[in-house]
N, C-alpha and C positions, 0 to 999 in steps of 0.2 A: 926444608923442615922447619916447623914452627916450634918455637921454645917459649913455654909459658912459665912465668915465675910469680908466685904468690907468697906473701909473708904475713903473719899474725904475731902479736905479742900475747903471750899466755902469762897470767899472774899465778905462776907456780915455778918451782925450781926447775932447772934443766934436767937434773937427775930424775925427778918425779915424772916429768913429761916424757923422758926418753924411755923410762920403764914401760910406758904404754906404746909410744911410737916405734921403739925397737922391737916390739913383739910381733914378729912377722906372722905367726899363726893366728893370733887373736886380735892383734892391734887395731885393725879397721873397726870391728865391732865395738872394742872398748873405747876408741877415741871418738867415734861418731855413731853413737846408739840412735836408731831411728832413720839416719841417712843410710846406714848399712844395717841390714837386717839379719844378716847371717855370714859367717865366715867360717870356712872348713879348710884345714891344711892337711896335705898329704905329701911327704918328702919335702922338696924344695919348691912346691907349688901349693897356692891357696885358691880357694874358689869364694869369691866375694859376691854376695847378693845385695843389690841396693834397693832402696825402698820404692823406686820406680819400676821394679821387676828386672832390671838389667842385671845380668850375671856376667862377671869377668873372671877368667883364669889368669893368674899373675904368678910368675916365677921370681924367687928371690935371686937377685944378682949379687948383693953383697949387703952385710951388716957389720958396721965399724962401731963397736961400742966406745972406743976411745974419742972418736970424732963425733959420736951420737948421729951417725948418718945411716940411712938404709936406702938401698937401691932396689927397685923391682921392674919388671917389664910385663906388659899384658901379652899373653901367648895364646888366648883363646877365649871362648865364651860367646855371648850374644853379639858382643861389639868388637870386632877385629880390624882395627885399623892397620894400614901398611906397616906402621912403627909406632910403638908407644912405650916410652921408657920414662921413669919417674925416679926422683930421690926426695927424701924428706930428711932435713938436717935440723937438729935442735942446738941452738946457740945460747949459752948463758948470757943474761944481761942483768946481773946482780943475784943475790942469794935466793930470791923468791919471785924472779921474773926471767923469762926466756923468750927467744923469737923462734918460731917454727917456719922454715923456709921450705916451700914445696915447689920443686921444678919438674916440668914435664916436657919432653920432647916428642913431637907426634908428626905423622904424616898420614894423609895428606894435609896441607895447610889449612885446608877448609874446615877442618875439625877444630881448630884452635879456639875459635870463639865459643862454641857450645862447651868445650872442655874447660876454658877459662871460667864460665859461668858456673858449671858444676863444681869446680874446685873452690871457688868463693863461697858458694853455699855450703860445701862440705867443711871448709875452714871455720865458717861461723859455728857450726855444730861442735867442731873440735874445741874451738875456744870456750863456748858455753859448758862443754862437758868437763874440761881440764882446769879452767880458771878456779883457783882457791880450793880446789877439791881433792888436792893430793897431799901427801906428806905425812 
């Protein structure tokens, strides 16, 4: 199994960033507008539509508000790898700065490179969206 880990620094407080990242139902569209064009939640699943037309059905595995960590798994949609589980963790780095750590485990391993590229692009949109814009 391939494990991909990406991290960015966001110039906003961890609490403000977590308010968006920890929103399972609408978080993807709020954190990455344009990269994510639609997000609809029903029960413990959400359907995320990306700008390239890909649709993913994701199940919420856990949301830990104390740790500022959310975990989800891809369970359907256009893109169905053998296994795809991810976590996002917001870590305070001062009062007005934090780190967003995104870890994704995927099978088959051949998917790691294109997923890592998509994650990097997504994180650049997240940073642009959340830097200095919250609070």
